[in-house]
Each structure stands twice: as structure tokens, then as C-alpha cells.
N, C-alpha and C positions, 0 to 999 in steps of 0.2 A: 953532446949533440942530440942524443935521444930526447932529453928533457925539452930542449928547444923545439924540436919537431912535434913533440906531444902537445906543447903549448899552442903551437900554430894550428894543429888539428883541432884542439879544444876550442880555440877562438872561432874557427870557421864553422864549428858545429853548434853555434848559438851563443858562445861566450857566457855561459851561465856564471862563471867566476868573476866577471867584470862587475865592479860595484861603482855606480855613479855617486859622486859627492852631492850632498844636499846644498842648498844655498847657504844654510847656516854654517855647514862645515867649511865652505869656501870663505865665507866672511870671517870666521874664526881664524882660519889659516892666514888670511891677509893681516888681520889684527896682530897675530903672533909675530909675523915677520916685521911688522911696523912698530913693534913695541919700543925699540930704541931708535927709531927713524930708519927709513929705507926709501931709496929711489924707486920709481915705478918699474924700471927694468929689473931691479933686484926682486921686487914682489912678483913680477911675471914669471921669472925663472924659479924662484923658491916655491911658489904656489902651483906652478905648472899650469898656467893659463895663457891664452893668447892675449895679445895687447888690447884688442877691442873689448873682450870680455872683462879683462882687468879694469879697463877704464870705466865700464858700466858699474862694476862693483865699487870702485873707489868713489865714484860720484854718489852712489846710494849711501855708502858709509859716511861720506862728508855731510850729506843732507840730514842724516840721523845723528850727526855730531859724535860718531864713534871713532872718527879719524880726522886729523887736521893736516893741512898742507902748508908747511913753512920752509922757506929757503930751499925749495926743491926736494924736500923730504916729506914723506907721509909718516905721521906719528900717531900712534894709538892714544886716544884721550882717556881720561879717568872713566868716563861713561863707557868707552869701548872695553876697558879692562873689566869693568863690572859685567858687561855683556858676555865677555869670554868666560868668566867664572860661572855665570848662570848657564851658559850653553854646555860647559863641561859637566855640570851637575845633572842637567837634563839628559845628557848622553849616557850617563852611567846607569 
């Protein structure tokens, strides 16, 4: 209980420990979830996005041919897999 209250106080004092994800991090997370095919709802829950934000990212990833939409599933393309690997290396 003490840890929970400490976290609440910490967040109210400026939330220094909260880290926002970059656009690249979110895109890589979506591509990871969609590696073997995933419905939009699954992506929303796994990547922890709201539906509207997820839609914008999915549209952007489709435009860049990093993901494709087939039979109701989003699937990471080969180009998307290459992007994931490049992003991982840059992050290190």
C-alpha cells in the first residue's frame, strides 16, 4: 500500500519517472504485434493505444508499405521487418 501511495504522490509532483514513447517506438511496437497478423483491436490492446491514435499509425505504416491489411488482419511486410531491425540497432 505504501508503494502505491508513494507512486501517486510522485506522479502528482511532476511525474519525472513517466517516459513518453517516441513515434518510432510506437511504430515498432505495432509492427511487432502484427508480425504474424493481428486485428486492429489486438494491436490497440497490446500496444496500449486508443483506437483513433492506432488508426493514424496504421494508415501511416500502410502508406510507407511497412504493414499491409489482408482479410481483416494487419501483417508486417518484409520492409517493415527491416525497419524494425534498423530501429532496434539505432536504439542500442
